[in-house]
N, C-alpha and C positions, 0 to 999 in steps of 0.2 A: 502548380509545382514545377520547379526546374527539371528539364530533361536530364540534366545531370544527377539530379536526386532521384534515382530510380528504386531505393529501398525505404519502405516504411516499416518501423516497429511498432505494432499496435499492442497496448496493455488490454487484455481481454479479462472479463469477470466470469464467474460461473453462469451468469445468466446470458452468456453469448453476445451476440450482436445487439440485442434489445437494449442493453447497457451502456452502448458505445456512444460518444460523442458523435456530431453530425460530420466532424472531420474524419474521425476513424471509420465511419460508416462509408463516407465517400472514397476514402483510400482503399477500404476493402472491397468496394464494388468496382473500382477502376483497376484493380490487379490483374495480372495475366497469371501469376503464379502466387499460391498462398502456401507458406511453408510453416510447420509447428508440430509440437508433439501430437500423438494420436488423440489423445484427450482435446486439447485445443481444437484440432481439426472437427472433432465429432461435434462440438458446439456451435460451428458454422454451416450454414445451409450452403448448398452447392450453388454455384452462381456461373458454372462453366469454366473457371479458372482452373489451370493445372494445380493438383495438390501433391506436395511432397513431405513425407514425415520425416520430421528432424531425427535423425540417427543418434544412438548411443554409441560410445560417450559423445557428450556435446559437441566438444572439439571437432569431431568427423563432420560436422554439418557446415563448418566455416568454408571449406573446399566447394562443397556443393553450392553453397550462396555464393561464393566467388564466380562460378560457372553460369550464374544467372544474371551477371552484370548487363546492363542494356535493356531488360526487360522491366516491367512493372510489377515490383515483388513486394508482398505483405507477410511479414514475419510475426506470428502470433506470439505473446508471452503473457506471463501471468501477471495480473494488476499493474503495479508500477515496474517496469522492466530494469529500473535502475536501482531499486532496493533489493538487494540479494536476488537478482534476476539475470536474464541473458544480455539485457541492455549493453552493459558495460563490455562485456566480452566481444560483442558484435561492433561496437563503436570503436574499440581499438583496432579491430582488424580492417577497418574501412575508413577513407577519408571523409571528415566533417561534411563536404559537399555532396556525397553520395547518399547521405540517408538522414532521416528525420525519425522522432520518435513522438508516439502520442500516447502518454500513459493513462492508466485508468486507477482505480481506487486500490491502493496496497492492502494487502491481507492485514498489515497492521493498523492502517486506518479503519478498516472494517471491524477489526477486533476491538479495538478502543471504542468504536462507536456502539458496539453492542454491551460492552462491559461499562461504559460511562467513564474510562480511564482518560486521564489528561496523558496525551502521547509523550509530551515532551518530558515527561518524569518517568518515562518507561523504558527500561532496554529493550532493543529490537534486534533479534539475532536470527541468522539463517542457519539453521541446524540440519537442514534436509541433507546437505552433502559435508557435514564439519562434525566433529566429536562433540558430545555433550559437555566437555570440560570447559567449553567455550563460555559455558554460563557459571562456571565456579567462581569468578571474581565479583558476580551478582548475587550470590547467595548470602544473604544477610536479612535476618528477620524484618518484615515489613516491607521490603522491595518488591517491585513487580517487573516483570519481563514477559514478553511476547516472542515466540519462535517458531519458524516453519520447521517442520518435521518431515522425515521421509515417508512414513505411512502409518498406519495403525498400530503395527508392530513396534514401531519406534516410540510411540507414545507410551507403551506399557515399559519398554526400556528405560524411557526418561524417568518414570515413576520410580523405577528400582534404583536408578542412579541417586536420586534425590533421597530415597531412604537409606541408601548405603553410607551418604555422608551425614545422616542424623537431622535431614529435613523432611521426614514423613508426614509431618502436619502441613505441609504445602498445599495449598488449595490450588487444583488444576483445572482450567476452563479447557475442555476440549472442544474446538471449533473446527466443524467440518463443512467443506463446499460453501465458504462465506459468500454471500451475496447471489447464490443461485437457489433454484428450487430444492436442492437437496440440503439445504442448509440446516445445521443441528449444532446447539451448543449445550454441552452437558459440564457439571461440576462434580468433583470427586476429589478426596484427599489422596495424596501420593502414597500414604500409607495403606490404603485400602483399595487401592486401583485394582478394578476387576473387570473393565470393559472389555468385549471381545469383538464387539463389530463396529470399529471405527474405521472409516474408510478414507482414502485420498481423494482430494487434497485435504490435508489437515494443517492447523496450527494448534499450539497450546499457549495458553497465557498462565502465568503462575504468580501466585501471592505467597512469597517464601515465609514459612514458618517452621518452627523446629529449634532443636539444641545444637545442631552442627556447629562446627568452627568455621567462623566467618574471615575472611582474608582482610587484613588492615590495607587502608588506603594511602598509608604512608610507608615510606621504606624501612626496611628491618624486620620482614616477616619473622615469625618464631622459627626456631631451628628445626623443629618437628615436622613441619609440614614438608620438608625436603628429604627424601631418601638420601642417606650418605654413609660413605664407608669412614667418615671423620675428617675427611679431606675437603672442608668446606669453610668458608669466610663466615665466622659465627655472627649473630644477629646483631650486637652493637656496633662490631667494626664493620659488618656489612651497611648498616645505616649511615655510619661516618662516610664509608666508601661511595656509596651511591649518591650522598651530597656532594662530595668532591667530584664525581663525574658529571653532576649535573645534566641529566639527561632533558632533552628538549624535543618537541614533536618533529616526527619525521627523522630523527638521527639515528645513525647506526653506531653500536658498540662492537669492538672485538673483545672478547673475554678470553684471554691467553692463559693456559693451565686451569681451565674452568673447574675442574674437580666434580662438584655436584652440580654446577651450573646455576648456582643461587643468583650470584649478582647479575649475570646475562638475563635470567627469569625476571628478576624484579625490574631490571632496566625496562624489559618489555611490559611489566605492569604499570610502569609510568605514564603510558599514553599508547591508545590503539595505533598509533601510526608509527611507533619506535621500530626499529629492526635491531637484530643482534646475531653475532657468529660467536659460537663456543668452539674454541680450539682445545683438543685434549688429546694427548698422546697415548693414553690407556684406552682399549677398546672397551672394558669393562666399565670405566668411568664414563665414556661417551654414551654407551647405552643408557647407563642411568642419569644421564642428563637428558636423553631423550624421554625418558620415563616420567622424570621430574617436570619437563616443560608440558607434556601432553595432560599430566594429572591435574596441572595448575592452570589450565586453559590458555597456554602460550606456545601451542605446537607450531607458530611460525619461526620459533627460533632454529637457527641452521647450525647442524653440529659438525664440525669438520675435525676427523681423526688423523692427528699428526703432530710432529715435532716443530715448534717455532724456532728459528723463522722460516724454514724451509717451506712449511705448509702456509704461509701467508701470501706468497706470491700467487697473484691471479684473483685474489679476493677483492671485492669491491672496497674501495678506500673508504675507511672510517671517519667518523667525527670523534669518536673518543675510544680510548683502549685502557682496559684494566688488564693488569699482570698480577695476577695471583700465585702463579707458580712458573717455576721453570726460567727465572729471569737470570741473564748472564750479559757479559759484555756484548758477544755477537748479536743478542737480540736488540740491544739498545744501539748498536751502530746500524743494524738493519733498519730500525725506525727512523733514526736520523737520516738515513740515505732515501728512504722510500716513501714516509709519510708527507703529507701536504702541511704547509705552516698553518698553524692554528690548531692542529689535532691535540686534543686533550690527553694526557697520558697520566694515570694514577697507578702507583705500583705500592704493594705491601710487602714488608720484609720482617720475618721473626727472628731469623738467624743473624748472629754478628757479622758474618760475611757477606750476606746480601744487604743488610743495613749499611756496611762499609760501601758496597757497590752504590746504592742509592745516594749516599753522601757524595761520592765522586760525581755522580750524575748531575746532582744538584749543582755542584760547582761548575760542572761544564755546560748545562744546559739552562741552569736558572729554575725557577719555579721554588716551590717551598717544601720544607721538610716539618713532619710533625711526628711527635712521638706519643702514642696513644697507650695509657697504663690504666687498666680497669680491674676491679675485683670484686666478687660478689659473696655472699655470706654463705658459710658452710657449718655443719655442726661438728664441735669438738668436746664428745662426751656430752655433759649437761649444758655445755655453753655453745656460743658460736664465735666464729673467727672470720677474718677475711681471707677468702681463697683467691689469690691473684692469677689473672690472665697472663699468658705471654706479652711482654711489651710488643707493640707493633710500631715500627716506623713506616710512614707514609710519605711518598713523595708525590707531589701533583706539580704538572706543569703543562702550558700550552706552547708548542713547537714554534 
């Protein structure tokens, strides 16, 4: 190993060093310092190296590790350090030439091996430090997922979460200390969960079952999955709007005048790598947007409270902008002067005044104008009639 490469990240299993590859064992034996959690350090026999317990919160350990530069350091992590583990955080902090990683078997691989599941068809999530709602998009009958969780109490909380959404028939495989002498695998239905002796480290594999509402994989989610005060782009218009915005992997959306956050949230649902900022001037609506995002597993949504365009300065430059409310001439002028060429803008108008502004904008900036008129059936006595939505004028342009 190069002298400059002083740091080795070792993926350690529950069987300790006995299950390590020869390269990992050699790095561990050669280390002057071994750093890791109390549990990881307890799995490794004393070889005379200095031992440092990684502090909590995790970020506090990075300056400690920085101070060890120049010594031969082994950092112990769980299984595969780059699958919901510490590896990526450490790798971002140090130059590529300073470190190497030797992964072990991940908890997901071990779980799939115990259950006989094809891992490529299973959702794998790290819920040990994230909300259970990250699982929400995967809750559909017949789907499988494996998740790391914080501890035994969290397994019980996960069961209650599933029951609360109508998925109490879900089979939960509770997997403790996989790969070690304390390994234990038990199966129970979420609706009858009563285990009280579940110990860390633990993962849960679920086979989803029940009659809860599953989220669509297409744009245009049902209106009733969003908490709203009525200020929301309704389902059919939202589907058309998302199609016009055309989210692509890794892209960032500004949702200006976000209301309930429905467009920004569905943008995030399109791909795990998409990003979104919801800009909303009313504090009560901003709070509602955060609740909607969290409930639907999209807690990466950034919510900015403020008036556009003043609150837009300093934000990361977007790939697309949706204007659902608060459109005026000053906002259009700001976007013309501040957004980069190629930025996609979609704006919806219901009032005649805003529609007139979009007509002017289309004449000045180009793009397309589309008028959307929809109606749905409604009862009239013993009969039915068409109940029309307000017509929506939509402007779409790439600057």
